[in-house]
C-alpha positions in Angstrom: -0.1 0.1 0.0 1.4 3.3 -1.1 0.5 6.5 0.6 1.4 9.9 -0.6 1.1 12.7 2.0 2.3 16.2 3.1 3.6 16.8 6.5 2.5 20.2 7.0 3.5 20.3 10.6 7.2 20.7 9.6 6.5 22.1 6.1 8.2 19.0 4.7 6.3 16.9 2.1 7.0 13.3 2.5 6.5 9.8 0.9 5.5 6.9 3.4 5.6 3.3 2.3 3.4 1.2 4.4 3.4 -2.6 4.9 0.1 -4.6 4.6 -0.4 -4.3 8.4 -0.3 -0.4 8.0 2.9 0.0 9.9 5.4 2.5 8.3 8.5 1.0 6.7 10.3 4.2 5.8 9.8 7.9 5.0 11.5 10.0 2.3 11.4 13.7 2.9 10.9 15.9 -0.3 12.1 19.5 -0.6 9.5 20.4 -3.3 5.7 20.0 -3.3 4.6 16.9 -5.1 2.8 17.7 -8.3 3.4 14.9 -10.5 2.8 11.2 -10.1 5.7 9.2 -8.4 7.3 6.5 -10.5 8.1 3.0 -9.1 11.4 3.7 -7.6 11.5 5.3 -4.1 14.5 6.4 -2.4 14.1 6.4 1.5 15.9 8.5 3.9 15.6 9.2 7.5 12.7 7.7 9.6 10.1 9.9 11.3 11.8 9.8 14.6 14.5 12.1 13.2 11.9 15.0 12.2 12.5 16.8 15.4 16.3 16.7 14.8 15.7 18.5 11.5 14.4 21.5 13.3 17.6 22.0 15.2 20.0 21.4 12.2 23.1 23.8 12.7 24.9 25.4 9.9 27.0 23.0 8.0 28.9 23.0 4.7 26.8 20.1 3.5 23.3 21.8 4.0 20.9 22.2 1.2 20.9 26.1 1.0 17.3 26.3 -0.3 15.9 24.6 2.8 18.6 24.7 5.5 18.3 21.0 5.9 21.4 18.7 6.1 21.5 16.3 3.4 20.9 12.6 4.3 22.9 9.8 2.6 20.5 7.7 0.2 20.2 4.1 0.6 19.5 1.8 -2.5 16.3 2.3 -4.2 13.5 -0.1 -3.1 10.4 -1.0 -5.3 7.3 -1.9 -3.8 7.1 -5.1 -5.8 10.4 -6.2 -4.5 8.9 -6.8 -1.1 7.6 -10.4 -1.4 4.3 -11.7 0.0 4.8 -14.3 2.7 3.4 -17.7 2.0 3.4 -20.9 4.2 3.4 -24.6 3.3 1.2 -27.2 5.1 2.3 -30.8 4.7 -0.5 -33.5 4.9 -0.2 -37.1 4.2 -1.3 -37.0 0.6 -0.9 -33.4 -0.5 1.0 -30.2 0.1 -1.2 -26.9 0.6 0.6 -23.8 -0.4 -1.3 -20.9 1.6 -0.7 -17.5 0.1 -0.7 -14.2 1.9 0.2 -13.9 5.6 -1.4 -13.3 8.0 -4.9 -14.5 6.4 -3.3 -17.3 4.3 -6.8 -17.3 2.5 -5.5 -18.5 -0.8 -4.7 -22.2 -1.1 -3.1 -24.2 -3.8 -3.2 -28.0 -3.4 -0.4 -30.3 -4.8 -1.0 -34.1 -4.8 2.1 -35.8 -3.3 2.7 -38.8 -0.9 4.5 -37.9 2.2 8.0 -39.2 2.1 10.0 -36.6 4.2 10.0 -33.0 5.3 10.1 -30.8 2.1 12.1 -27.7 1.4 10.2 -24.4 0.5 12.4 -21.5 -0.6 11.7 -18.2 -2.4 12.9 -20.0 -5.7 11.6 -23.7 -5.6 9.7 -26.4 -3.9 11.8 -29.5 -3.2 10.2 -32.8 -2.1 10.6 -36.4 -2.4 8.3 -39.3 -3.6 8.9 -43.0 -3.7 11.3 -43.2 -6.7 12.2 -39.5 -7.5 13.0 -36.1 -6.0 11.2 -33.1 -7.4 12.9 -29.8 -7.7 10.1 -27.4 -8.9 11.0 -23.8 -9.6 8.3 -21.2 -8.8 7.1 -18.8 -11.2 8.7 -15.4 -11.0 5.3 -13.7 -10.3 4.7 -16.1 -7.2 6.4 -14.2 -4.5 4.6 -10.7 -5.2 1.1 -12.6 -5.5 0.8 -11.3 -9.1 0.3 -15.0 -10.1 -3.4 -16.2 -10.4 -3.4 -19.6 -8.9 -6.6 -20.5 -10.7 -5.5 -19.6 -14.2 -1.8 -19.6 -14.1 0.9 -22.4 -13.5 2.5 -22.0 -10.2 5.9 -23.7 -11.3 7.8 -22.4 -14.2 10.1 -25.5 -14.6 11.0 -28.8 -13.0 14.1 -30.9 -12.3 14.0 -34.4 -11.1 16.7 -36.3 -9.1 16.5 -40.2 -9.6 16.7 -41.4 -6.0 14.5 -44.0 -4.2 13.2 -44.1 -0.7 14.6 -40.8 0.5 14.2 -40.2 4.3 15.9 -36.7 4.6 16.4 -33.7 2.3 18.9 -30.8 2.9 19.6 -27.7 0.8 22.9 -26.0 1.5 23.1 -22.4 2.8 23.9 -20.6 -0.5 21.6 -23.1 -2.5 24.3 -24.8 -4.5 23.8 -28.3 -3.3 21.0 -30.7 -2.6 21.7 -33.6 -0.2 19.6 -36.9 0.0 19.7 -39.6 2.6 17.9 -42.7 1.4 17.3 -45.9 3.5 20.4 -48.2 4.0 19.7 -51.5 2.3 23.0 -53.4 3.2 26.6 -53.4 2.1 25.9 -54.1 -1.5 24.1 -50.8 -1.9 25.5 -48.3 -4.2 25.5 -45.7 -1.4 22.5 -44.0 0.3 24.0 -40.5 0.9 24.4 -38.2 -2.3 25.1 -34.8 -3.0 23.5 -33.1 -6.1 24.1 -30.0 -8.0 20.9 -28.0 -7.4 21.0 -26.3 -10.8 21.7 -29.0 -13.1 20.9 -32.2 -11.1 24.2 -33.7 -11.6 25.3 -36.1 -8.9 28.5 -34.9 -7.4 29.2 -37.5 -4.8 27.8 -40.7 -3.2 28.7 -42.6 -0.1 27.3 -45.0 2.4 25.9 -44.0 6.0 24.4 -46.8 8.1 23.3 -45.1 11.1 19.6 -44.1 11.3 18.7 -40.4 11.4 15.9 -39.1 13.4 14.6 -35.5 13.1 16.9 -34.1 15.7 20.1 -35.7 14.5 19.6 -34.5 10.8 21.4 -32.7 9.2 24.4 -33.4 11.4 25.9 -35.8 8.8 26.6 -33.2 6.1 27.5 -29.4 6.7 28.7 -26.5 4.6 31.0 -23.6 5.0 32.4 -20.9 2.8 35.9 -20.4 1.6 37.6 -17.7 3.9 38.9 -14.6 2.2 42.3 -13.4 3.0 41.1 -10.8 5.4 39.3 -13.4 7.4 42.4 -15.7 7.7 43.8 -16.0 11.3 47.4 -14.9 12.1 50.2 -17.6 11.8 50.4 -19.8 14.7 51.1 -23.3 15.7 48.0 -24.3 13.8 49.1 -22.7 10.5 48.5 -25.2 7.5 51.5 -27.5 7.0 51.7 -28.6 3.4 53.7 -31.6 4.3 51.2 -33.2 6.7 47.5 -33.0 6.1 46.5 -36.5 7.4 47.7 -38.1 4.2 45.4 -36.0 2.0 47.0 -33.3 -0.3 45.2 -29.9 0.1 43.9 -28.0 -2.8 42.7 -24.9 -1.0 44.7 -22.3 -3.2 43.5 -23.5 -6.6 43.5 -19.9 -7.7 47.3 -19.9 -7.9 47.3 -22.6 -10.4 47.9 -21.7 -14.0 44.3 -22.9 -14.9 41.9 -21.1 -12.6 39.1 -23.0 -10.8 35.7 -21.6 -11.8 34.2 -23.2 -8.5 37.0 -21.9 -6.2 34.5 -19.8 -4.4 31.7 -22.5 -4.1 30.5 -23.8 -0.9 32.9 -26.3 0.7 31.5 -29.7 2.1 32.0 -31.4 5.4 30.7 -35.0 5.9 30.7 -37.2 9.1 31.9 -40.7 8.0 30.8 -44.0 9.3 34.3 -44.4 11.0 33.5 -41.0 12.9 36.0 -39.1 10.9 35.2 -35.7 9.2 35.8 -35.7 5.4 36.3 -32.2 3.9 35.7 -31.7 0.1 35.6 -29.0 -2.5 34.7 -28.8 -6.2 37.5 -29.2 -8.8 37.7 -27.7 -12.3 35.1 -30.1 -13.7 32.7 -29.3 -10.9 33.0 -32.6 -9.2 33.5 -32.9 -5.4 37.0 -34.1 -4.5 38.7 -34.9 -1.3 40.6 -32.1 0.3 41.4 -33.5 3.9 40.4 -35.6 6.6 40.0 -35.1 10.3 41.2 -38.5 12.2 42.4 -37.1 15.5 39.5 -38.2 17.7 36.3 -40.2 17.2 33.6 -37.7 16.8 30.2 -38.1 18.6 28.8 -34.6 18.1 30.1 -31.9 15.7 29.2 -28.7 14.0 30.7 -26.4 11.2 30.7 -22.6 11.4 30.2 -20.5 8.7 34.0 -19.2 8.6 35.5 -22.6 8.4 35.9 -23.3 12.1 34.4 -26.7 13.5 33.7 -28.0 16.9 33.8 -31.8 17.7 32.9 -33.4 20.9 34.6 -36.8 21.6 34.7 -39.1 24.7 38.0 -40.0 26.3 40.6 -38.9 28.9 40.1 -36.0 28.8 36.8 -35.8 27.1 35.3 -32.4 25.9 34.8 -30.0 23.0 37.6 -29.2 20.7 37.7 -26.3 18.2 39.8 -26.5 15.0 40.4 -24.4 12.0 39.6 -26.4 8.7 42.8 -24.8 7.2 45.0 -26.2 10.0 46.7 -29.6 10.1 44.5 -30.6 13.2 47.7 -31.2 15.4 46.5 -28.8 18.2 43.0 -27.4 18.6 42.5 -23.7 18.7 40.7 -24.2 22.1 39.2 -26.9 24.2 36.9 -27.3 27.0 37.2 -30.5 29.1 34.0 -31.9 30.7 32.5 -35.3 31.7 30.8 -37.6 29.2 27.4 -36.4 28.2 24.4 -38.0 26.6 23.5 -35.1 24.3 25.3 -32.2 23.1 23.9 -29.2 21.0 26.4 -27.0 19.2 25.0 -23.7 18.1 27.0 -21.1 16.1 26.1 -17.5 15.8 25.3 -16.3 12.2 28.7 -14.8 11.6 30.4 -18.2 12.5 32.9 -16.7 15.2 31.0 -17.6 18.3 29.6 -21.0 19.4 27.3 -22.2 22.3 27.6 -25.8 23.5 24.7 -27.2 25.5 25.2 -30.5 27.1 23.0 -32.6 29.2 23.4 -35.8 31.2 20.4 -38.2 32.0 21.8 -38.9 35.7 24.3 -36.9 37.7 25.8 -37.2 41.1 24.3 -33.9 42.2 20.7 -34.7 40.7 18.5 -37.7 40.1 17.2 -35.9 36.9 20.5 -35.1 35.5 22.3 -31.8 34.8 22.8 -29.6 31.7 25.6 -27.0 31.3 26.2 -24.2 28.7 29.7 -23.6 27.4 30.8 -20.5 25.2 33.7 -20.7 22.9 35.3 -18.0 20.4 36.1 -18.9 16.9 39.5 -17.5 17.2 40.4 -19.6 20.3 40.8 -16.5 22.4 38.0 -17.2 24.9 36.3 -20.4 26.3 34.2 -20.6 29.4 31.3 -22.1 31.1 28.3 -19.9 31.4 27.0 -19.7 35.0 23.5 -20.8 34.6 21.1 -22.8 36.8 20.4 -26.2 35.6 18.2 -27.4 33.7 18.8 -25.4 30.6 15.8 -25.5 28.1 17.2 -23.4 25.3 19.9 -21.0 24.3 19.6 -18.9 21.0 21.9 -16.4 19.3 20.7 -13.1 18.2 20.8 -12.8 14.3 23.2 -10.0 15.1 25.7 -12.4 16.7 26.7 -10.2 19.6 24.3 -11.7 22.2 22.2 -14.7 23.2 19.1 -15.5 25.4 19.1 -18.7 27.6 15.9 -20.0 29.2 16.6 -22.3 32.3 15.4 -23.3 35.7 12.8 -25.6 37.1 9.3 -25.6 35.5 6.9 -24.2 35.4 8.3 -20.6 36.2 11.4 -20.7 34.2 13.9 -17.8 34.2 15.4 -16.1 31.1 18.4 -14.0 30.7 20.0 -11.9 28.0 23.9 -12.4 27.7 26.5 -10.6 25.7 29.0 -12.5 23.5 31.2 -13.3 26.5 28.6 -14.8 28.8 28.1 -11.7 30.8 24.6 -11.1 32.0 22.9 -8.0 30.3 19.4 -8.2 31.4 17.1 -10.4 33.6 14.2 -11.3 31.6 12.0 -12.4 34.6 10.2 -15.6 35.2 7.3 -17.4 33.5 5.9 -20.7 31.9 8.3 -20.7 29.0 10.9 -23.2 27.6 11.9 -21.7 24.3 13.4 -18.6 22.8 12.9 -17.1 19.1 14.5 -14.1 17.8 12.9 -12.5 14.8 15.2 -12.5 11.7 16.3 -8.7 12.2 17.1 -9.2 16.0 14.8 -6.4 16.9 12.2 -8.4 18.7 12.1 -11.8 20.3 9.6 -14.3 21.7 9.7 -16.4 24.9 7.2 -19.3 24.6 6.2 -22.3 26.7 5.2 -25.1 24.0 4.5 -28.9 24.1 4.5 -29.7 27.8 3.6 -26.1 28.9 0.7 -23.9 28.4 1.4 -22.3 25.1 2.0 -18.7 26.4 3.8 -16.5 24.0 5.7 -13.4 25.5 6.8 -10.7 22.8 9.8 -8.6 23.8 11.3 -5.5 22.5 15.2 -6.0 22.4 15.9 -2.2 22.3 13.8 -1.4 25.4 14.2 -4.7 27.0 10.5 -4.7 27.8 7.6 -7.1 26.9 4.9 -5.5 25.0 2.7 -8.2 23.7 1.3 -11.4 25.0 -0.4 -14.4 23.1 -1.6 -17.8 23.7 -1.0 -21.0 21.4 -2.4 -23.9 23.3 -1.1 -27.4 22.5 1.7 -25.8 20.1 4.2 -28.2 18.9 6.5 -25.7 16.8 7.0 -22.0 16.7 8.6 -19.7 14.2 8.9 -16.1 13.0 8.1 -15.3 9.5 11.0 -14.1 7.1 9.8 -10.4 7.5 9.6 -10.8 11.3 6.1 -9.2 11.3 4.2 -12.5 12.0 4.8 -15.3 14.4 3.3 -18.9 13.7 2.5 -21.7 16.0 1.6 -25.2 14.8 0.2 -28.2 16.4 1.4 -31.3 14.4 1.2 -35.1 14.3 2.3 -37.3 15.7 3.5 -35.1 18.4 -0.2 -34.1 19.2 -2.9 -36.3 17.6 -5.5 -33.8 18.5 -6.5 -30.2 17.4 -4.0 -30.0 14.6 -3.8 -26.4 13.5 -1.9 -23.4 12.3 -2.3 -20.1 14.2 -0.6 -16.8 12.8 0.0 -14.0 15.3 1.1 -10.4 14.7 4.4 -9.6 16.3 2.6 -8.0 19.3 0.6 -11.2 20.0 -2.6 -10.4 18.4 -4.1 -13.6 16.8 -4.8 -12.9 13.1 -5.8 -16.2 11.6 -6.3 -20.0 12.4 -6.3 -22.9 10.1 -7.7 -26.1 11.6 -7.1 -29.6 10.2 -9.1 -32.8 10.7 -6.8 -35.3 12.2 -8.7 -38.2 11.0 -8.9 -37.2 7.5 -5.8 -35.0 6.9 -3.5 -34.7 9.8 -0.9 -31.9 9.7 2.7 -33.0 9.8 4.7 -29.8 9.0 3.9 -26.1 8.7 7.0 -24.3 6.9 7.4 -20.6 6.1 8.7 -19.9 2.6 12.4 -18.9 3.2 13.5 -15.5 1.8 16.9 -13.7 2.1 16.8 -11.0 5.1 17.6 -8.3 2.7 14.2 -8.7 1.0 12.4 -7.3 4.0 13.2 -3.9 5.9 13.9 -3.7 9.5 10.7 -2.1 10.9 10.1 -0.7 14.3 7.0 -1.6 16.3 4.4 1.0 15.4 2.7 2.8 18.3 -0.6 1.3 17.2 0.9 -2.3 17.5 2.4 -1.5 20.9 -0.9 -0.1 22.1 -2.8 -3.3 20.8 -0.3 -5.4 22.6 -0.9 -3.5 25.9 -4.5 -3.8 25.5 -4.3 -7.6 24.9 -2.1 -8.0 28.0 -4.5 -6.0 30.1 -7.5 -8.1 28.7 -5.8 -11.5 29.5 -4.9 -10.5 32.9 -8.6 -9.4 33.5 -9.8 -12.9 32.2 -7.3 -14.7 34.1 -6.6 -17.0 31.1 -2.8 -16.5 30.6 -1.9 -19.4 32.8 -4.9 -21.6 32.9 -5.2 -24.7 30.6 -8.6 -25.4 29.1 -9.4 -28.9 27.6 -10.3 -28.8 23.9 -13.8 -30.1 24.6 -14.6 -27.3 27.1 -13.5 -24.4 25.0 -15.9 -22.0 23.3 
């Protein structure tokens, strides 16, 4: 929605671009009265909060002499049609439902398909597996801006197929270069059940065998990806500097750009694979585009591991001493950059920040000397190896999530039902106490401006919406029986889903505004069409502007909090058959 207006209070005409929820995205001041229609391209300047500053602008050599206003730097042009409409994919046993246009999701496209595994839904394609083939269906260019008529036009522009049977798991690399398929293991005579494909051509690049059964929580811990590090990101020379004479018996080809024949795939994503022998195999693409072995990590048998975006990786290994070890992929693995020793654990979650230079390690044991119910601990490591420490947090620890900005994280911990939550900086120092409440999960919105503290599955479904800048809760929602929660790519909406087989009753999708106001609910009959997955269509962050909460939305959130407190329904569970 485009609104043209004149701000006569300050005698400055302006152009305001509003989102579908009527919250302003940005404002452009104009020094001349608008007399002609505005074209498609809009250049945005300072937000409305800086209008008062303009009245106090002092003399400056960069001022516009006709108005006395200091010129503002222009950010790149933004076209309204470039802001995509947000869609969601509902996965049922015998079909997929593409639901258009958050928050209402009132337009539905049905795609017949037999559920084989969790599909992938991006801004470019829909990837899903059937019994004997994997479909890669590219979306029509008009799909994301809702210019496509679903009743008359085709949703998909073209289709690529991968000949692979009985696929249980699918994975798309972060930059979209590779598709990974994991099929059922059928014995040693199998040609290999783990395969990596070129997403654009469908060419098989690598195939191997992986015997272990992968459940939802352990996938995709077999295959991970990282980017080639530029010279500016390279660490200083140390004992871990790459030794060309010893790379575990495998020659390195990291610097192919120095060869006489330049490698056109030198900047492609690198691949790391956990082998059946619990080693890590690192690979890159050669001049022909095929994946070739680069080096192998064989120092310790790996139980848990994770790759960072900048080529650092963490492994957890049992032994004397056991613990977590951080390595640089460009080193010879003789000595880790840093390590944290701790006792053997049953589970270990390794969580990198978006920049790949900080990592959280959440461990848990089923039984501990200090507690019959076990103990969980949180450790923090720096990607450069300059800092490693245990974060002083009370057990049990339910969740820990990095901000998209990468410089702070939230942890939810303590005994249920009133769990604590705290905001920490990148060195594990407490920044803000977020109080107590029935919550066991934390979710940041994609821009890091807002976050939600939620109590799902075994809890009441309470959703607390917080403003990071003000460190204050401004909205409250209720998503009873919620199995999963997630922010939309724009950060304007929040979805909760009740899915089978986690909850074989009241399967539904609920869409909330970022202040906790419920906007729409989609119910599914468990007997006829149970809901298995509810997936937002992924988009790059730069496709959506970082919008501050509007005064209207803040007031709506306050009114909702007051209303729920008066009704006394924020903490009371109501069985489905007693609800109105």
